C-alpha positions as CSV (number, residue, x, y, z in Angstrom):
1,M,-59.6,-0.4,135.5
2,L,-63.2,-0.8,134.6
3,K,-63.4,-4.1,136.4
4,R,-61.9,-2.6,139.5
5,R,-64.3,0.3,139.5
6,S,-67.2,-2.1,139.0
7,N,-66.1,-4.0,142.1
8,Y,-66.2,-0.7,144.1
9,I,-69.7,0.0,142.9
10,I,-70.9,-3.5,143.9
11,C,-69.3,-3.0,147.3
12,F,-71.2,0.3,147.7
13,F,-74.6,-1.1,146.9
14,V,-74.1,-4.1,149.2
15,A,-73.3,-1.6,152.0
16,M,-76.4,0.4,151.0
17,A,-78.6,-2.7,151.4
18,A,-77.1,-3.4,154.8
19,C,-77.8,0.1,155.8
20,I,-81.5,-0.1,154.8
21,S,-82.0,-3.5,156.5
22,V,-80.5,-2.7,159.8
23,H,-76.4,7.3,161.8
24,A,-76.7,10.4,161.6
25,Q,-75.3,11.4,164.9
26,N,-75.9,15.1,165.4
27,D,-73.8,16.9,168.0
28,D,-72.2,20.2,167.9
29,L,-68.4,20.7,167.3
30,P,-66.9,23.4,169.5
31,T,-65.1,26.3,168.0
32,R,-61.5,25.0,168.3
33,R,-58.4,24.7,166.3
34,V,-58.3,20.9,166.7
35,D,-60.9,18.3,167.6
36,N,-60.3,15.3,169.8
37,L,-58.4,13.6,167.0
38,G,-56.0,16.5,166.6
39,R,-57.2,17.7,163.2
40,P,-57.7,21.4,162.5
41,I,-61.2,22.9,162.7
42,N,-62.0,26.2,161.0
43,P,-62.8,28.6,163.8
44,S,-65.0,30.7,161.5
45,R,-67.6,28.1,161.2
46,K,-70.4,28.4,163.8
47,D,-71.7,25.7,166.0
48,S,-75.3,24.6,166.1
49,A,-77.2,23.9,169.3
50,S,-78.4,20.4,168.4
51,D,-77.1,17.5,170.5
52,K,-75.8,14.6,168.4
53,L,-75.9,11.8,170.9
54,Q,-79.4,12.5,172.0
55,H,-80.8,11.0,168.8
56,R,-83.5,13.6,168.2
57,D,-85.6,13.6,165.1
58,A,-83.9,15.9,162.6
59,Y,-87.3,17.0,161.2
60,A,-88.2,18.5,164.5
61,D,-85.2,20.9,164.5
62,S,-85.4,24.4,163.1
63,I,-82.2,23.9,161.1
64,T,-82.9,22.5,157.7
65,I,-79.4,21.5,156.8
66,S,-76.5,20.7,159.1
67,Y,-73.6,18.3,159.2
68,H,-70.9,16.9,161.5
69,Y,-67.5,15.4,160.8
70,F,-67.2,11.6,161.0
71,D,-66.1,10.5,164.5
72,S,-66.6,13.9,166.0
73,T,-69.2,15.3,168.4
74,K,-70.6,18.6,167.1
75,T,-72.5,19.8,164.1
76,Y,-72.1,22.8,161.8
77,K,-74.3,25.0,159.6
78,L,-73.4,25.6,156.0
79,D,-71.0,28.5,155.4
80,S,-72.3,31.1,153.0
81,S,-69.6,33.8,153.5
82,V,-67.6,35.2,150.6
83,S,-65.0,37.2,152.3
84,D,-62.2,34.7,152.0
85,F,-61.5,32.7,148.8
86,Y,-59.4,30.1,150.7
87,S,-62.4,28.9,152.6
88,R,-63.5,27.2,149.4
89,Y,-60.2,26.6,147.7
90,P,-58.7,23.2,148.7
91,V,-55.2,24.6,149.4
92,S,-54.7,27.0,152.4
93,Y,-52.7,30.2,151.9
94,N,-49.9,28.9,154.2
95,Y,-49.1,26.1,151.6
96,T,-46.6,26.4,148.8
97,D,-46.6,24.2,145.8
98,L,-44.0,23.5,143.1
99,G,-45.4,26.0,140.6
100,N,-48.8,24.6,139.5
101,F,-52.1,23.8,141.1
102,G,-52.0,20.1,141.9
103,N,-48.2,19.8,142.1
104,A,-46.5,18.5,145.3
105,A,-47.2,21.0,148.2
106,R,-46.2,21.5,151.8
107,S,-47.1,23.9,154.6
108,I,-44.5,26.5,155.5
109,I,-45.9,26.4,159.0
110,F,-44.2,23.6,161.0
111,S,-46.7,20.7,160.9
112,P,-45.0,17.3,161.3
113,Y,-46.9,14.0,160.7
114,M,-48.3,13.0,164.1
115,K,-50.0,9.6,163.9
116,P,-48.7,6.3,165.4
117,G,-48.6,3.0,163.6
118,F,-48.2,2.3,159.9
119,D,-47.5,5.0,157.4
120,A,-46.3,4.6,153.8
121,G,-44.5,7.9,154.0
122,F,-45.9,9.8,150.9
123,H,-47.5,13.1,152.0
124,A,-46.6,15.6,149.3
125,Y,-50.1,15.4,147.9
126,D,-52.2,15.0,151.1
127,V,-53.6,18.5,150.8
128,Y,-55.5,17.4,147.6
129,K,-57.0,14.2,149.1
130,Y,-60.4,13.4,150.5
131,K,-59.9,12.0,154.0
132,V,-62.1,9.9,156.3
133,E,-61.8,12.4,159.2
134,D,-62.9,15.2,156.9
135,T,-66.0,13.4,155.8
136,K,-69.2,15.3,156.5
137,I,-72.3,13.4,157.6
138,F,-75.3,15.5,156.8
139,T,-78.8,15.8,158.2
140,T,-81.2,17.6,155.8
141,T,-84.9,17.8,155.3
142,R,-84.5,18.5,151.6
143,P,-82.0,17.4,148.9
144,Y,-79.1,19.8,148.8
145,T,-76.6,20.2,145.9
146,E,-73.5,22.4,145.6
147,L,-71.7,22.9,142.3
148,A,-68.4,24.8,141.9
149,Y,-66.3,25.6,138.8
150,L,-63.1,27.5,138.8
151,L,-61.3,28.5,135.6
152,G,-57.7,29.8,135.6
153,S,-55.0,30.9,133.2
154,K,-53.4,28.3,130.9
155,S,-56.7,26.2,131.0
156,E,-56.5,25.5,134.7
157,Q,-59.8,23.9,135.9
158,F,-61.2,23.0,139.3
159,I,-64.6,21.2,139.6
160,D,-66.2,20.5,142.9
161,M,-69.6,18.9,143.4
162,L,-71.6,17.8,146.5
163,H,-75.0,16.3,146.7
164,T,-76.8,15.1,149.9
165,Q,-80.3,14.1,150.8
166,N,-82.2,12.2,153.4
167,R,-84.3,9.4,151.9
168,N,-86.3,9.6,155.1
169,S,-85.6,10.7,158.7
170,N,-83.4,7.6,159.2
171,L,-81.2,7.4,156.1
172,N,-78.9,10.1,154.6
173,F,-76.8,9.8,151.5
174,S,-74.1,12.1,150.2
175,F,-71.8,12.1,147.2
176,G,-68.8,14.3,146.5
177,F,-66.6,14.7,143.4
178,R,-63.6,16.9,142.8
179,L,-61.4,17.4,139.7
180,I,-58.2,19.4,139.4
181,N,-56.7,19.7,135.9
182,A,-54.0,22.2,135.3
183,P,-51.5,22.1,132.3
184,G,-49.3,24.6,134.1
185,T,-47.0,27.4,133.0
186,F,-43.8,25.5,132.6
187,K,-43.0,22.2,130.8
188,N,-43.9,18.9,132.3
189,Q,-45.8,20.1,135.3
190,N,-49.4,19.2,134.2
191,T,-51.7,17.7,136.9
192,N,-54.9,15.7,136.9
193,H,-56.5,14.8,140.2
194,N,-59.8,13.0,140.7
195,N,-61.5,12.5,144.1
196,I,-64.8,10.6,144.8
197,R,-66.4,10.3,148.2
198,I,-69.7,8.5,149.1
199,A,-71.1,8.5,152.6
200,V,-74.3,6.7,153.9
201,A,-75.6,7.1,157.4
202,Y,-78.5,5.1,158.8
203,T,-80.4,5.1,162.1
204,S,-83.0,2.5,163.0
205,K,-86.6,3.6,163.8
206,N,-86.2,2.7,167.5
207,K,-82.9,4.7,167.5
208,R,-80.9,1.9,169.1
209,Y,-78.9,0.9,166.0
210,N,-77.0,3.1,163.6
211,N,-74.2,2.7,161.0
212,T,-72.0,4.7,158.7
213,F,-70.5,3.6,155.4
214,I,-67.8,5.7,153.7
215,F,-66.1,5.1,150.4
216,I,-63.2,7.3,149.2
217,N,-61.2,7.1,145.9
218,N,-58.3,9.5,145.5
219,K,-56.3,9.5,142.2
220,M,-53.4,12.0,142.0
221,Q,-51.4,12.5,138.8
222,S,-48.7,15.1,138.5
223,S,-45.8,15.5,136.1
224,D,-42.4,16.3,137.6
225,N,-40.0,18.5,135.8
226,G,-37.4,18.8,138.5
227,G,-37.4,22.6,138.2
228,V,-35.9,24.8,135.5
229,Q,-32.3,24.4,134.3
230,D,-31.4,28.1,134.5
231,D,-33.2,30.4,137.0
232,K,-32.1,33.5,135.3
233,A,-33.8,32.5,132.0
234,L,-37.1,33.6,133.4
235,A,-36.4,37.3,133.0
236,N,-33.0,37.8,131.3
237,N,-33.3,35.9,128.0
238,E,-35.7,37.4,125.5
239,S,-36.0,34.1,123.7
240,F,-37.6,32.7,126.8
241,S,-40.4,35.2,127.0
242,D,-42.8,32.3,127.1
243,P,-42.0,30.2,130.2
244,F,-43.2,27.1,128.4
245,R,-40.0,27.2,126.3
246,I,-37.6,27.2,129.2
247,P,-35.6,23.9,129.5
248,T,-36.4,21.8,132.6
249,R,-34.4,19.2,134.5
250,L,-36.7,16.2,133.7
251,G,-38.7,15.3,130.6
252,T,-38.1,15.3,126.9
253,E,-39.1,18.0,124.4
254,S,-41.5,15.6,122.5
255,Q,-43.8,14.9,125.5
256,F,-44.7,18.5,126.4
257,T,-48.3,19.7,125.7
258,R,-50.7,22.2,127.1
259,N,-53.7,20.2,126.1
260,P,-56.0,20.3,129.2
261,F,-57.7,17.0,128.1
262,S,-54.4,15.1,128.1
263,T,-54.0,13.2,131.4
264,K,-51.0,11.2,130.3
265,I,-48.1,11.3,132.8
266,T,-44.8,10.3,131.0
267,T,-42.4,11.7,133.6
268,G,-44.0,12.1,137.0
269,T,-46.0,10.8,139.9
270,E,-49.2,8.8,140.2
271,Y,-50.7,8.0,143.6
272,K,-53.9,6.0,144.1
273,Q,-55.9,5.4,147.2
274,N,-59.1,3.5,148.0
275,I,-60.8,3.5,151.4
276,L,-63.8,1.4,152.5
277,L,-65.1,2.0,156.0
278,F,-68.1,0.6,157.8
279,R,-69.0,1.4,161.4
280,Q,-72.0,0.1,163.2
281,Q,-73.3,0.8,166.7
282,Y,-75.9,-0.6,169.0
283,D,-77.1,1.3,172.1
284,L,-78.7,0.2,175.4
285,G,-80.4,2.9,177.2
286,Q,-83.6,4.7,178.2
287,K,-86.7,5.7,176.2
288,D,-88.4,9.1,176.7
289,S,-90.7,11.5,175.0
290,L,-91.3,15.2,174.6
291,V,-94.9,16.3,174.5
292,T,-95.9,19.6,172.8
293,D,-99.4,21.0,172.1
294,S,-99.8,19.0,169.0
295,V,-96.9,16.6,168.6
296,T,-95.2,13.9,170.7
297,Y,-91.5,13.4,170.0
298,H,-90.0,10.1,170.9
299,L,-86.5,10.3,172.3
300,F,-83.8,7.8,173.2
301,Y,-80.9,8.3,175.6
302,P,-78.1,5.7,175.2
303,R,-76.3,4.6,178.3
304,I,-74.1,1.8,176.9
305,R,-72.9,1.6,173.3
306,F,-71.3,-1.3,171.5
307,Q,-69.3,-0.1,168.5
308,H,-67.6,-2.1,165.7
309,S,-65.5,-0.6,162.9
310,I,-63.9,-2.2,159.9
311,E,-61.7,-0.3,157.4
312,F,-59.9,-1.4,154.3
313,T,-57.3,0.8,152.6
314,R,-55.3,0.2,149.4
315,E,-52.6,2.6,148.4
316,N,-50.5,2.6,145.2
317,Y,-47.5,4.9,144.8
318,L,-45.6,5.2,141.5
319,F,-42.9,7.4,140.0
320,Q,-42.0,6.8,136.3
321,D,-40.0,8.3,133.5
322,L,-40.8,6.5,130.3
323,V,-38.3,8.5,128.2
324,P,-35.4,9.4,130.6
325,I,-32.5,11.5,129.3
326,D,-29.2,10.1,130.6
327,S,-27.3,13.4,130.5
328,L,-30.0,15.2,132.7
329,Y,-30.1,12.4,135.3
330,L,-26.3,12.4,135.6
331,K,-25.8,16.2,135.5
332,Y,-28.5,17.2,138.0
333,Y,-29.0,14.1,140.2
334,N,-25.7,12.1,139.8
335,F,-27.9,9.2,138.9
336,N,-26.8,6.5,136.4
337,L,-29.6,4.9,134.4
338,S,-29.5,1.2,134.2
339,S,-32.4,0.8,131.8
340,D,-34.3,2.7,129.1
341,T,-37.1,3.5,131.6
342,V,-37.3,4.6,135.3
343,S,-40.0,3.2,137.5
344,F,-40.4,3.0,141.3
345,R,-43.6,1.5,142.8
346,D,-44.9,0.6,146.2
347,Q,-48.3,-0.9,146.9
348,W,-49.9,-1.3,150.4
349,S,-53.1,-2.8,151.8
350,K,-54.3,-2.4,155.3
351,L,-57.3,-4.0,157.1
352,T,-58.3,-2.7,160.5
353,N,-60.9,-4.4,162.7
354,E,-61.9,-2.5,165.9
355,F,-64.4,-3.0,168.7
356,A,-65.2,-0.5,171.4
357,V,-67.6,0.0,174.3
358,V,-68.9,3.5,175.1
359,S,-70.5,4.4,178.5
360,F,-72.6,7.5,179.1
361,P,-72.7,8.2,182.9
362,E,-75.5,10.9,182.8
363,K,-78.7,10.6,180.9
364,N,-79.0,14.4,180.5
365,N,-75.5,15.0,179.3
366,Q,-74.8,12.9,176.3
367,N,-71.6,14.8,175.7
368,Q,-70.0,13.1,178.6
369,F,-68.8,9.6,177.8
370,L,-66.0,7.1,178.3
371,K,-64.8,4.9,175.4
372,L,-62.6,1.9,175.6
373,G,-61.6,-0.2,172.6
374,A,-59.2,-2.6,170.9
375,G,-58.2,-3.2,167.3
376,Y,-56.3,-5.6,165.1
377,E,-54.4,-4.5,161.9
378,M,-53.2,-6.6,159.0
379,I,-50.8,-4.8,156.6
380,A,-49.2,-6.1,153.5
381,G,-47.2,-4.5,150.7
382,G,-44.1,-2.6,149.9
383,Y,-41.8,-3.3,146.9
384,Y,-44.3,-4.2,144.2
385,P,-45.0,-7.1,143.5
386,Y,-43.2,-8.4,146.6
387,K,-45.0,-8.1,149.9
388,T,-43.9,-7.5,153.5
389,K,-46.5,-8.4,156.1
390,Y,-47.2,-6.7,159.5
391,N,-49.7,-7.5,162.2
392,N,-50.6,-5.2,165.1
393,V,-52.7,-5.1,168.2
394,Y,-53.7,-1.8,169.7
395,F,-55.8,-0.4,172.5
396,T,-57.7,2.9,172.4
397,G,-59.5,5.1,174.8
398,E,-61.3,8.4,175.1
399,Y,-62.9,10.5,177.8
400,R,-65.0,13.5,176.9
401,N,-67.0,15.8,179.2
402,R,-68.7,18.8,177.9
403,T,-70.6,20.2,180.8
404,R,-74.3,20.8,180.4
405,N,-73.8,24.6,180.7
406,K,-71.3,24.2,177.8
407,K,-68.7,26.3,179.6
408,W,-66.2,23.5,180.0
409,D,-65.1,20.9,177.5
410,V,-62.6,18.2,178.5
411,V,-61.1,15.7,176.0
412,I,-58.6,13.0,176.9
413,S,-57.7,10.3,174.4
414,G,-55.0,7.8,173.6
415,R,-53.9,4.9,171.5
416,L,-51.2,2.3,172.3
417,Y,-49.8,-0.4,170.1
418,S,-49.1,-3.3,172.5
419,A,-48.1,-6.1,170.2
420,G,-46.9,-6.6,166.6
421,S,-44.5,-4.8,164.3
422,Y,-45.3,-1.4,165.7
423,A,-45.4,-2.3,169.4
424,G,-44.5,0.7,171.5
425,D,-46.0,3.3,169.1
426,Y,-48.6,5.5,170.9
427,E,-50.5,8.7,170.9
428,A,-51.7,10.7,174.0
429,Y,-53.9,13.7,173.7
430,A,-55.5,16.0,176.3
431,S,-57.4,19.2,175.8
432,L,-59.3,21.6,178.2
433,E,-61.5,24.3,176.8
434,R,-63.3,27.1,178.7
435,L,-66.1,29.4,177.4
436,L,-65.3,32.9,178.5
437,E,-67.9,34.9,180.4
438,N,-70.7,36.6,178.6
439,N,-69.9,34.6,175.4
440,K,-66.8,36.8,174.8
441,G,-64.9,33.9,173.3
442,N,-63.1,30.7,174.4
443,L,-59.8,29.5,175.7
444,Q,-58.2,26.2,175.0
445,L,-55.1,24.5,176.4
446,G,-53.8,21.1,175.3
447,F,-51.0,18.6,175.0
448,Q,-50.2,15.9,172.4
449,D,-47.4,13.3,172.4
450,V,-46.8,10.8,169.6
451,N,-44.2,8.0,169.5
452,R,-44.1,6.5,166.1
453,S,-42.0,4.1,164.0
454,Q,-40.3,5.4,160.8
455,S,-42.5,5.5,157.7
456,A,-42.2,2.5,155.4
457,I,-40.3,4.4,152.7
458,F,-37.5,4.9,155.3
459,S,-37.3,1.2,156.1
460,N,-34.6,-1.0,154.7
461,N,-35.5,-3.7,152.1
462,V,-39.2,-2.7,152.1
463,T,-39.6,0.1,149.5
464,A,-38.8,0.1,145.8
465,F,-38.2,3.9,145.9
466,P,-34.5,4.9,145.9
467,V,-34.2,6.0,149.6
468,I,-30.8,5.2,151.0
469,T,-30.4,4.7,154.8
470,N,-26.9,3.4,154.8
471,G,-28.2,0.1,156.2
472,E,-29.4,1.9,159.4
473,N,-32.7,1.1,161.1
474,F,-34.0,4.3,162.5
475,N,-35.3,4.6,166.1
476,K,-38.8,5.6,166.9
477,E,-39.6,9.3,166.3
478,N,-41.1,11.2,169.2
479,I,-42.9,14.5,168.9
480,A,-44.5,16.3,171.9
481,K,-46.7,19.3,171.3
482,A,-48.1,21.8,173.8
483,F,-50.7,24.1,172.3
484,A,-53.0,27.0,173.4
485,A,-55.6,29.0,171.6
486,V,-57.8,32.0,172.7
487,N,-60.6,33.5,170.7
488,F,-62.0,36.9,171.7
489,S,-65.1,36.9,169.5
490,K,-66.3,40.4,170.3
491,L,-62.9,41.8,169.6
492,G,-62.5,39.8,166.4
493,L,-59.1,38.6,167.7
494,S,-57.7,35.0,167.8
495,L,-54.3,33.9,169.2
496,V,-52.7,30.5,168.9
497,G,-49.5,29.0,170.1
498,D,-47.7,25.7,169.5
499,Y,-44.5,24.4,171.1
500,Y,-42.9,21.2,169.8
501,I,-40.2,19.1,171.3
502,V,-38.8,16.7,168.7
503,S,-36.4,13.8,169.0
504,N,-35.2,11.2,166.5
505,Y,-36.5,13.3,163.6
506,V,-36.2,11.5,160.2
507,Y,-35.6,13.6,157.1
508,M,-34.1,13.6,153.6
509,D,-30.9,15.6,153.2
510,D,-30.5,15.1,149.5
511,F,-32.4,13.5,146.6
512,F,-31.8,9.9,147.8
513,H,-30.4,9.8,151.4
514,A,-32.4,9.7,154.6
515,Q,-31.0,10.7,157.9
516,Q,-32.1,10.7,161.5
517,E,-31.5,13.7,163.9
518,S,-31.0,12.0,167.3
519,A,-30.5,15.3,169.1
520,L,-33.6,16.9,170.6
521,F,-34.8,20.2,169.2
522,N,-37.6,22.7,169.7
523,V,-39.9,24.6,167.5
524,L,-42.1,27.5,168.6
525,H,-45.1,28.8,166.6
526,V,-47.2,31.8,167.5
527,G,-50.1,33.0,165.4
528,A,-52.7,35.8,165.5
529,Q,-55.7,36.9,163.5
530,K,-57.5,40.2,163.8
531,K,-60.3,42.0,162.0
532,I,-60.2,45.8,162.1
533,K,-62.9,48.1,160.9
534,L,-61.3,51.1,159.3
535,K,-64.5,53.0,158.5
536,K,-67.9,52.1,157.1
537,N,-67.6,49.0,154.9
538,W,-63.8,49.1,155.0
539,Y,-62.0,46.4,156.8
540,W,-58.4,45.2,157.5
541,Y,-57.8,41.5,158.0
542,I,-54.5,40.7,159.6
543,E,-53.0,37.2,159.9
544,A,-49.5,36.6,161.1
545,H,-47.4,33.6,162.2
546,F,-44.0,33.7,163.9
547,Q,-41.8,30.6,164.1
548,Q,-38.5,30.0,165.8
549,T,-36.3,26.8,166.1
550,A,-33.8,25.9,168.8
551,G,-31.1,23.2,168.8
552,N,-29.9,23.6,165.2
553,P,-32.5,21.2,163.8
554,P,-32.7,20.0,160.1
555,V,-35.8,22.1,159.6
556,N,-36.0,25.3,157.5
557,L,-38.8,27.7,158.3
558,P,-39.5,31.4,157.6
559,V,-39.5,33.4,160.8
560,L,-42.5,35.4,159.7
561,L,-45.5,34.5,157.5
562,T,-48.3,37.1,157.2
563,R,-51.4,37.6,155.0
564,Q,-53.1,41.0,154.9
565,R,-56.4,41.7,153.3
566,F,-57.8,45.2,152.7
567,A,-61.4,44.8,151.8
568,F,-64.5,46.9,151.0
569,E,-67.4,44.7,152.0
570,G,-71.0,44.7,153.1
571,N,-74.6,43.9,152.2
572,F,-75.9,46.0,149.3
573,F,-79.2,46.1,147.4
574,K,-80.8,43.6,149.9
575,N,-79.5,40.4,148.2
576,L,-75.9,41.4,147.2
577,F,-73.1,40.5,149.6
578,L,-69.8,42.0,148.4
579,S,-66.2,41.7,149.4
580,T,-63.5,43.2,147.2
581,G,-60.0,44.5,147.7
582,F,-56.3,43.5,147.8
583,E,-54.6,40.5,149.4
584,V,-50.9,40.6,150.3
585,R,-49.0,37.5,151.5
586,Y,-45.3,37.6,152.6
587,N,-42.8,35.4,154.3
588,T,-39.3,36.3,155.4
589,P,-36.3,34.9,153.4
590,Y,-35.3,31.3,154.3
591,D,-33.6,28.2,152.9
592,A,-36.7,26.6,151.4
593,D,-36.8,22.8,151.1
594,N,-36.0,21.2,147.8
595,Y,-38.0,18.3,146.3
596,S,-37.0,14.9,145.1
597,P,-39.5,13.7,142.5
598,F,-38.0,10.2,142.7
599,T,-39.0,9.6,146.3
600,G,-41.9,12.1,146.6
601,Q,-40.2,13.8,149.6
602,F,-39.3,17.4,150.4
603,I,-35.6,17.7,151.2
604,Y,-33.8,19.7,153.9
605,Q,-31.1,21.8,152.3
606,N,-28.9,24.8,153.2
607,D,-26.4,24.9,150.2
608,F,-28.6,26.8,147.8
609,S,-29.0,30.6,147.9
610,T,-31.7,31.7,150.4
611,I,-35.1,32.3,148.7
612,A,-36.1,35.9,149.2
613,N,-39.4,36.6,147.4
614,R,-41.4,39.7,146.7
615,P,-44.7,39.8,148.6
616,D,-47.5,38.0,146.7
617,I,-50.1,40.6,145.7
618,N,-53.6,39.6,144.6
619,A,-56.7,41.6,143.7
620,Y,-60.1,40.1,144.2
621,F,-63.8,40.7,143.7
622,N,-66.1,38.2,145.6
623,F,-69.8,38.4,145.8
624,R,-73.0,36.5,146.6
625,I,-76.5,36.9,145.2
626,K,-78.8,34.6,147.1
627,S,-77.3,31.1,146.5
628,F,-74.9,32.2,143.8
629,K,-71.3,33.0,144.7
630,G,-68.7,34.4,142.4
631,F,-64.9,34.8,142.9
632,I,-62.8,36.9,140.5
633,R,-59.1,37.1,141.2
634,A,-56.0,38.6,139.6
635,E,-53.1,36.9,141.3
636,N,-49.3,37.4,141.4
637,I,-49.4,41.0,140.3
638,N,-46.0,41.2,142.1
639,S,-44.4,39.4,139.1
640,L,-44.6,42.6,137.1
641,N,-41.1,43.5,135.7
642,T,-40.8,47.2,134.9
643,S,-37.3,46.7,133.4
644,D,-38.6,44.1,130.9
645,K,-41.3,46.1,129.0
646,F,-43.7,45.7,131.9
647,K,-44.0,41.9,131.4
648,F,-44.8,39.6,134.2
649,T,-41.4,37.9,134.4
650,R,-40.4,38.4,138.0
651,N,-41.5,35.0,139.3
652,N,-41.2,34.2,143.0
653,F,-39.7,30.8,143.9
654,S,-41.3,28.1,146.1
655,A,-38.2,25.8,146.2
656,P,-34.7,25.8,144.6
657,H,-35.2,26.0,140.8
658,Y,-39.0,25.8,141.1
659,P,-40.5,29.2,140.0
660,Q,-44.1,30.1,140.9
661,R,-46.7,31.2,138.4
662,P,-46.5,34.6,136.9
663,F,-49.6,36.8,136.6
664,W,-52.6,34.5,137.0
665,F,-56.3,35.1,136.5
666,R,-59.1,33.0,138.1
667,L,-62.8,33.1,137.7
668,G,-64.9,30.8,140.0
669,I,-68.6,30.2,140.7
670,W,-70.1,28.3,143.6
671,W,-73.9,27.6,143.3
672,N,-76.0,25.7,145.7
673,F,-79.6,24.3,145.3
674,V,-82.1,23.2,147.9
675,N,-85.0,21.3,146.4
């Protein structure tokens, strides 16, 4: 392990030297739910007015610190608000986990995987990962550091750190670290996640050449207990007043511990991912200058850009049970053990090499461009230590035109795999956005269509994980999505809508069997957000999502998901910003997905009793004093059981046999420094 990490450090410093010998692209990101890559963008973050592709000197801008996401075209300012805890917590409120912070989690709003090409198929821990597309590239005139520490019940800990600085006007460096460590409430559900991200962006003095280097390391460790053996034991058996004593479906009695410093996973999941990406660009264009009373600013407008990207990814997926109990496997999973240990492991490596040409038709509108490119992929891995090899050729293109008056924004992009193992896979994306008159908000309409091969875990003779396909090779999955969003900023109202048309949907229908739904089905999702001022300093935040399926699909969704916040907030005593109140989250009863720890997949099921939970009720006290932010939360007050001596034993369930936490206390601080 030490040798491997040393190799990563050496690779990093080599890339740093290349940066100094040979990015920061600063353009604004519009307020939209998704960018041109289809990833979600928080609509509460405000855009800046700086233009990325114009290559202006960051020291000439009035904004001291700003950032943009990698491979996107707008910049943001830092968010200092404290009204919503989930703007800083890594897991959104619409996610549900298996009972502990860091366990496998999924969104209860329909959100299928929509990327063509190779996919290993393990997504239960994606929400905890650092990702390339979420990497922030900063521009700052002074070093900036943000430190966060969250302490919860049962020794739960969350550490988040970010540091960025410009060594000069041409070179920016940023470092991020995140730790999630949570022993949990029940046996054998402890988690320990570590994430590291390094980003370096360089622009040459003549502004013609720039490059970006990104290194990401994700290590996810989570014990799996399979759920509790008896759901009624939570509240009805006095001897189980401590949830840690309740028997679970996986794990042995001797391995259980609540020690927060123990990171050993005896029965559970371990996922590792390493990503190295290097992108370089060279521009041909026109020089210019801006003369003020005392200073002359040298500008450069690119007209033709040559772009080269190389990315290497290594992924390792493991489930192991070092001390399995035969009777539990046979009783709950109908699984006969063939050895004294259980171990399933896949390992994948992918190298992508891409070249693209970007054309800017207008000098004075750098947000209008046409990009055409081609790439070659080499993929190897699968059933460790054996390897299956794939090679792919793909073509990519993108057209963007944000008009100079910034009222219209058009994005059209696509990717087509033309040759190789994934030939025929493609993605098409189109979006049209219009700024409403008098800055009253914006309207967006769009469409996305993805045709993709089945994930590797569902392929025959490729994976070591016990996924049974009955010898069937699944057809390509197709998902078409039409979406719309409208934001009325002055009314504090946002509306969103998604309509999916899905065919050849691949899913798990029990712990080991995968199936494909050949019949076409539809999913409709409509959401709304509204902020209502009740009286001075009193506000009501309403968020609601409605979902409906058609065609009898193998998809279980709650019809309604809503979160309501009743808050007293405002600016007091000059430097005190306060938001305190109650938060209520509720979803209608539905047949929630089960989970297979052996395959790392959520399972469609309709043979277990419908999960009907109480509304989740949380009380919170958030505040900010200058650069210091504090969050105090009392969560799951709804678990109070008045018939059991007022103990918190009425747990909600997130999946069959997986109870959620009882009453939970959290104290968090976020502190930023500008030197």
